[in-house]
FIKOLZA-1660 file (N, C-alpha, C; in steps of 0.1 Angstrom, whole numbers, plus 5000, padded with zeros to 4 digits):
% residues 89
   i   px   py   pz ch aa at
   1 6595 3390 3602  A  X  N
   1 6609 3383 3606  A  X CA
   1 6607 3366 3612  A  X  C
   2 6597 3365 3617  A  X  N
   2 6594 3352 3625  A  X CA
   2 6586 3347 3610  A  X  C
   3 6583 3351 3603  A  X  N
   3 6575 3346 3591  A  X CA
   3 6580 3340 3580  A  X  C
   4 6595 3349 3581  A  X  N
   4 6605 3345 3571  A  X CA
   4 6612 3331 3575  A  X  C
   5 6619 3333 3592  A  X  N
   5 6623 3322 3598  A  X CA
   5 6620 3310 3598  A  X  C
   6 6603 3308 3599  A  X  N
   6 6598 3300 3601  A  X CA
   6 6596 3295 3587  A  X  C
   7 6592 3301 3581  A  X  N
   7 6589 3296 3562  A  X CA
   7 6602 3287 3562  A  X  C
   8 6618 3295 3563  A  X  N
   8 6631 3287 3564  A  X CA
   8 6634 3275 3568  A  X  C
   9 6627 3273 3582  A  X  N
   9 6627 3266 3591  A  X CA
   9 6625 3255 3586  A  X  C
  10 6611 3251 3578  A  X  N
  10 6601 3244 3573  A  X CA
  10 6605 3231 3567  A  X  C
  11 6616 3237 3562  A  X  N
  11 6626 3224 3548  A  X CA
  11 6632 3219 3556  A  X  C
  12 6635 3203 3552  A  X  N
  12 6641 3196 3566  A  X CA
  12 6661 3198 3555  A  X  C
  13 6661 3198 3540  A  X  N
  13 6672 3206 3539  A  X CA
  13 6680 3212 3546  A  X  C
  14 6674 3228 3549  A  X  N
  14 6674 3241 3557  A  X CA
  14 6679 3236 3572  A  X  C
  15 6671 3229 3569  A  X  N
  15 6671 3222 3591  A  X CA
  15 6687 3212 3594  A  X  C
  16 6686 3208 3579  A  X  N
  16 6704 3199 3578  A  X CA
  16 6715 3212 3579  A  X  C
  17 6714 3216 3567  A  X  N
  17 6721 3227 3566  A  X CA
  17 6727 3236 3578  A  X  C
  18 6716 3237 3592  A  X  N
  18 6718 3247 3602  A  X CA
  18 6724 3241 3614  A  X  C
  19 6719 3225 3611  A  X  N
  19 6728 3215 3621  A  X CA
  19 6744 3214 3614  A  X  C
  20 6742 3214 3606  A  X  N
  20 6758 3211 3603  A  X CA
  20 6766 3228 3605  A  X  C
  21 6764 3235 3600  A  X  N
  21 6767 3249 3606  A  X CA
  21 6765 3257 3625  A  X  C
  22 6758 3245 3628  A  X  N
  22 6758 3246 3641  A  X CA
  22 6778 3239 3647  A  X  C
  23 6778 3227 3642  A  X  N
  23 6791 3222 3643  A  X CA
  23 6805 3234 3642  A  X  C
  24 6803 3237 3630  A  X  N
  24 6814 3250 3627  A  X CA
  24 6813 3254 3610  A  X  C
  25 6813 3266 3615  A  X  N
  25 6812 3279 3595  A  X CA
  25 6817 3267 3588  A  X  C
  26 6809 3272 3576  A  X  N
  26 6812 3259 3565  A  X CA
  26 6809 3269 3552  A  X  C
  27 6820 3265 3542  A  X  N
  27 6819 3270 3524  A  X CA
  27 6805 3268 3516  A  X  C
  28 6801 3271 3511  A  X  N
  28 6790 3264 3501  A  X CA
  28 6795 3254 3493  A  X  C
  29 6809 3250 3496  A  X  N
  29 6814 3236 3486  A  X CA
  29 6810 3228 3497  A  X  C
  30 6817 3230 3511  A  X  N
  30 6814 3222 3516  A  X CA
  30 6800 3216 3519  A  X  C
  31 6794 3227 3520  A  X  N
  31 6780 3224 3529  A  X CA
  31 6773 3211 3514  A  X  C
  32 6777 3215 3500  A  X  N
  32 6771 3211 3488  A  X CA
  32 6776 3194 3490  A  X  C
  33 6790 3193 3495  A  X  N
  33 6791 3181 3496  A  X CA
  33 6786 3166 3501  A  X  C
  34 6782 3172 3508  A  X  N
  34 6771 3167 3523  A  X CA
  34 6757 3163 3518  A  X  C
  35 6756 3166 3508  A  X  N
  35 6744 3166 3497  A  X CA
  35 6747 3157 3486  A  X  C
  36 6730 3156 3484  A  X  N
  36 6730 3146 3471  A  X CA
  36 6723 3152 3460  A  X  C
  37 6720 3170 3461  A  X  N
  37 6711 3178 3456  A  X CA
  37 6724 3186 3445  A  X  C
  38 6718 3188 3434  A  X  N
  38 6726 3200 3430  A  X CA
  38 6735 3210 3436  A  X  C
  39 6743 3218 3431  A  X  N
  39 6750 3228 3439  A  X CA
  39 6741 3239 3437  A  X  C
  40 6732 3244 3425  A  X  N
  40 6722 3255 3426  A  X CA
  40 6711 3256 3437  A  X  C
  41 6708 3234 3434  A  X  N
  41 6696 3238 3449  A  X CA
  41 6702 3246 3461  A  X  C
  42 6714 3238 3468  A  X  N
  42 6722 3242 3476  A  X CA
  42 6723 3258 3480  A  X  C
  43 6724 3263 3466  A  X  N
  43 6725 3273 3471  A  X CA
  43 6710 3284 3470  A  X  C
  44 6703 3273 3465  A  X  N
  44 6685 3280 3469  A  X CA
  44 6686 3280 3480  A  X  C
  45 6686 3273 3492  A  X  N
  45 6686 3268 3503  A  X CA
  45 6696 3277 3512  A  X  C
  46 6704 3280 3505  A  X  N
  46 6714 3291 3513  A  X CA
  46 6710 3302 3515  A  X  C
  47 6705 3308 3495  A  X  N
  47 6702 3322 3504  A  X CA
  47 6686 3324 3507  A  X  C
  48 6674 3316 3508  A  X  N
  48 6669 3314 3516  A  X CA
  48 6672 3317 3534  A  X  C
  49 6679 3307 3535  A  X  N
  49 6683 3308 3549  A  X CA
  49 6696 3325 3553  A  X  C
  50 6703 3329 3544  A  X  N
  50 6703 3345 3544  A  X CA
  50 6693 3354 3546  A  X  C
  51 6682 3351 3534  A  X  N
  51 6674 3360 3539  A  X CA
  51 6666 3364 3550  A  X  C
  52 6666 3352 3553  A  X  N
  52 6658 3351 3565  A  X CA
  52 6661 3354 3584  A  X  C
  53 6678 3357 3573  A  X  N
  53 6688 3359 3589  A  X CA
  53 6694 3351 3591  A  X  C
  54 6691 3334 3593  A  X  N
  54 6694 3330 3602  A  X CA
  54 6707 3322 3599  A  X  C
  55 6715 3323 3589  A  X  N
  55 6725 3323 3584  A  X CA
  55 6732 3337 3578  A  X  C
  56 6746 3339 3581  A  X  N
  56 6756 3352 3578  A  X CA
  56 6766 3344 3568  A  X  C
  57 6769 3353 3559  A  X  N
  57 6781 3349 3546  A  X CA
  57 6788 3358 3549  A  X  C
  58 6800 3358 3547  A  X  N
  58 6814 3367 3551  A  X CA
  58 6820 3358 3540  A  X  C
  59 6829 3367 3529  A  X  N
  59 6834 3365 3521  A  X CA
  59 6847 3365 3528  A  X  C
  60 6857 3353 3520  A  X  N
  60 6865 3349 3525  A  X CA
  60 6877 3348 3514  A  X  C
  61 6886 3359 3507  A  X  N
  61 6894 3355 3492  A  X CA
  61 6880 3351 3484  A  X  C
  62 6879 3341 3479  A  X  N
  62 6872 3333 3468  A  X CA
  62 6864 3332 3470  A  X  C
  63 6864 3327 3486  A  X  N
  63 6853 3316 3493  A  X CA
  63 6841 3324 3496  A  X  C
  64 6832 3323 3498  A  X  N
  64 6821 3328 3509  A  X CA
  64 6818 3316 3523  A  X  C
  65 6821 3322 3537  A  X  N
  65 6820 3311 3549  A  X CA
  65 6804 3317 3555  A  X  C
  66 6799 3304 3555  A  X  N
  66 6781 3307 3563  A  X CA
  66 6788 3302 3577  A  X  C
  67 6780 3308 3584  A  X  N
  67 6772 3304 3599  A  X CA
  67 6764 3312 3603  A  X  C
  68 6761 3303 3612  A  X  N
  68 6751 3308 3619  A  X CA
  68 6746 3320 3629  A  X  C
  69 6734 3329 3629  A  X  N
  69 6734 3338 3635  A  X CA
  69 6729 3337 3648  A  X  C
  70 6733 3340 3659  A  X  N
  70 6730 3331 3670  A  X CA
  70 6725 3342 3675  A  X  C
  71 6723 3353 3671  A  X  N
  71 6718 3369 3675  A  X CA
  71 6702 3364 3672  A  X  C
  72 6701 3361 3664  A  X  N
  72 6687 3361 3654  A  X CA
  72 6678 3346 3664  A  X  C
  73 6688 3336 3663  A  X  N
  73 6683 3323 3673  A  X CA
  73 6676 3332 3687  A  X  C
  74 6681 3333 3687  A  X  N
  74 6681 3347 3702  A  X CA
  74 6671 3354 3704  A  X  C
  75 6665 3355 3697  A  X  N
  75 6656 3366 3693  A  X CA
  75 6641 3363 3690  A  X  C
  76 6645 3347 3680  A  X  N
  76 6629 3339 3679  A  X CA
  76 6628 3333 3697  A  X  C
  77 6638 3322 3697  A  X  N
  77 6638 3322 3709  A  X CA
  77 6631 3327 3719  A  X  C
  78 6633 3347 3725  A  X  N
  78 6624 3351 3733  A  X CA
  78 6613 3357 3729  A  X  C
  79 6613 3351 3714  A  X  N
  79 6599 3356 3710  A  X CA
  79 6588 3342 3718  A  X  C
  80 6594 3332 3714  A  X  N
  80 6589 3321 3717  A  X CA
  80 6582 3318 3730  A  X  C
  81 6592 3325 3739  A  X  N
  81 6594 3324 3752  A  X CA
  81 6586 3334 3755  A  X  C
  82 6582 3342 3745  A  X  N
  82 6567 3351 3749  A  X CA
  82 6555 3350 3753  A  X  C
  83 6553 3339 3749  A  X  N
  83 6543 3333 3749  A  X CA
  83 6534 3321 3764  A  X  C
  84 6533 3334 3770  A  X  N
  84 6532 3323 3785  A  X CA
  84 6517 3311 3784  A  X  C
  85 6521 3299 3781  A  X  N
  85 6509 3292 3782  A  X CA
  85 6502 3281 3796  A  X  C
  86 6509 3289 3806  A  X  N
  86 6503 3287 3823  A  X CA
  86 6490 3301 3826  A  X  C
  87 6489 3309 3819  A  X  N
  87 6475 3313 3817  A  X CA
  87 6466 3320 3811  A  X  C
  88 6455 3322 3809  A  X  N
  88 6444 3323 3802  A  X CA
  88 6437 3335 3810  A  X  C
  89 6435 3343 3799  A  X  N
  89 6434 3356 3802  A  X CA
  89 6413 3358 3791  A  X  C
% end
């Protein structure tokens, strides 16, 4: 899981998508409108974010609405805090 998360976070486009979703849930079209890249490229990035579970997708009629998976972010933060930098063994 952690490897997939860091791979997903390594791309600036995916980080920008996450920043946008931090503000509000959005459809793929709304997300694509914020970029100059093609819609298939945005879809590719969304699929990586979904497969890493950083983003959730829920169908709403004909649209799919994307949102941040806050539970996974909390798990990743807990994992990072698990490193105790002050102690050496």
